[in-house]
N, C-alpha and C positions, 0 to 999 in steps of 0.2 A: 735777762733771758735772751731779748732779742739780739742784744748786742753780741751774747756768745753764739749765736748761732748765726750771723753773717759770715763769719769767715766761713764754716763749714756750706752755706748755702753759696758763696760762690766758688768753692772747691767743687760741691756737688755739680754747678753748671758746667764749669772745666773739662769736668770729669764728662760729663755730657757729650760736651764737645767733640770729645777722644771719636765720636762716632764718625766722624768725619774721614778718619783714615782708610775708613774702607772703599772710600773712591780709587784708593791705588791698585787694591783689589778687583774691583769694578774693572778698570781701566785695562788691567793686564788679561784678565780674563776674555773682556771683550774684544780687545785685539788676538786672543787665541781664537777665538771663535769665527771672526772675520778671515782669518788665516786660513783654518780648516773649510770655511764654506769656499772660499777663492782655489783653494786648491784640489777640493773635491769636485768645485765647476772646470776647473780646467781639465783634470782628470777626465772626467765627463765629455770633454770636448774633442780630448785625445784618443777617448775609447769608441767613441760614434764614427771620427773619420779614419781610425782604424777597421773598425768593422765594416763599413761601404766601401775602404780599398780592397779587404780579401772578398767582399762580396763578386765586387766589379774586377780585381785582377784572377782569383782563385775558383771564381763561381760559389763561394760557399763560404761559411765563419764557421769558427769552433764554438759550437755553443756553449760548450760546457767550460770553456776560458772565460767564454764573453760573460755569462752567467758569473763565475768567479770573480771577473773583476767590475761587474756592476756592483754587486752584494759588497763588495768590499768600498767602492766609494759611496754606498748609502751608508754604511758602517762610518766613513770618516764624516757626512754630513750629519749623522745621527750623534756623534760624537761633539760637533759641532753646534748643534742644538743643545747639546747637554750647558755645556761651557755659556750657550748665551741665556737661557734660563735661570743658568746660578746668578752670571754678570746683573742681568737685571732683574733678580729679587732680592740680590745684594743690596741694591742701589734703591728701590723701593721699601725695603725692610729698616735701611739705615741713613740713607740721604733723605729720599722725597719721594711720597708715594705715587705709582703710575697707576691710570687704568689699565693700561698692560696687563700689568701682574694680576690685579682683579680680573679682567676677563680670563687667564689663564689658570685662574683661582688661586694662588700664591699669596698669601697676605700672612703667612708667619713661617716662622721657621721650617713647623713642621710641614708646611705647605709645600715650602721649597725643595726638602728632602723627599717628600712623597712624587714630585715630580722628576726630581732627579733619578730617584729609582725606578719609574717608570720605564723612563727612556733608556734607561742602563739594561733593564730587564728584556727591552725590545733590542737595544747592539746584542747583548748574549743570543736573542733569538736569531738574529739575521747572521752572529757568526758560525752557529750552529748551522746554519741552512748552506751558508759557505761550506762547511767541512762538509755535510753529507752530500753535496752535489758532485765533491770532487774527490770522494774518500776509496779508499782500495783497498781498506783492513776494516774488517765486520768489528773486530773486537777494539782496535783503537777507538773508530766509533764511537762503542758502544761507549768507553769509558770516558770520552770526550764528552759526550751527551749526558752520562750519569753525574760527572763533573758539574756541567752548566745548570742541570735539574737541580743538585743541591744546594746551587750559590742561588739559584732562581727562587726557590724554595725558600731560603733564609732572607731574601732581599722582601718575599711578598709577607712574610711574617712580620718583619720589620716594617713595613707599611700599614700592615692591620695594625698593628699596636699603637704608630704612631696617629694612625687615625682615630682611634678607641680612646688617645689621652689630647687627642681636641676636643672630642666630643664632650667628653669629661669636665674638660675648663669652659667649654661654653656653656654646658649644664651649671656650672656651680657657679662661676663669674662672668658672664655673658658681654659685660659692656664694659669690664676692666681693659684690655687689650685696646677695643676703641677709642676709650677716652684717654686714654695715657698717647695714644699715636695722633690723637685730635690737639693735644696738648702740648705735645712735641715739635708737630710738623706746622701746626697751624697759629698755636700762639706761643710758639717758642720757648716752652717751658721745656726743662732739661730734668728738673726735681719732680718725683713724685708726689700729690700729697692722700694720706690715706684716709678715706671718707671713714664715716660711722658705719656706714650700712656693710663694709669690709670688713670689720673685726669681728672676730669671732665670739660670741658670747657663753 
């Protein structure tokens, strides 16, 4: 019985090791995040220099355009935050746990999805504010606002369902995920052992 299970045990460990392929996605996403942070920072410096130049040369600045450009830079930074959360979240979930993700409240894929959805909602709100500042057609603005409101409502509903699913899982098997993480990351065990308590009678 033990000999028959041995090849499958090796196969199970090999399959478990394939989680390290996620490091490719982690590196790629973190590089994207870094690039966006740098582009946002450079754009912010350029905007500041441009605003002060206009103030001294023309005695004032175009407030509307300044606000629009500022909101655009904020949008870039928020997109960088999304990629950063995804990168560190994937690393912590598949490669090795990080205190950073625990502090951020990202301990499962549901948590990661929830955090990303939260930032996306903020990005959409910033985008609408950007459109509102420079709007010249009330009908178009209402169409844009209605579309974004529908998207945000769908995202919030998805987030609510994810939170309910997480709470349900904690109530019915509170320690299963923690035990699996401890065995995988600390004891280097890729195969999961089903305890008698988990078997439904």
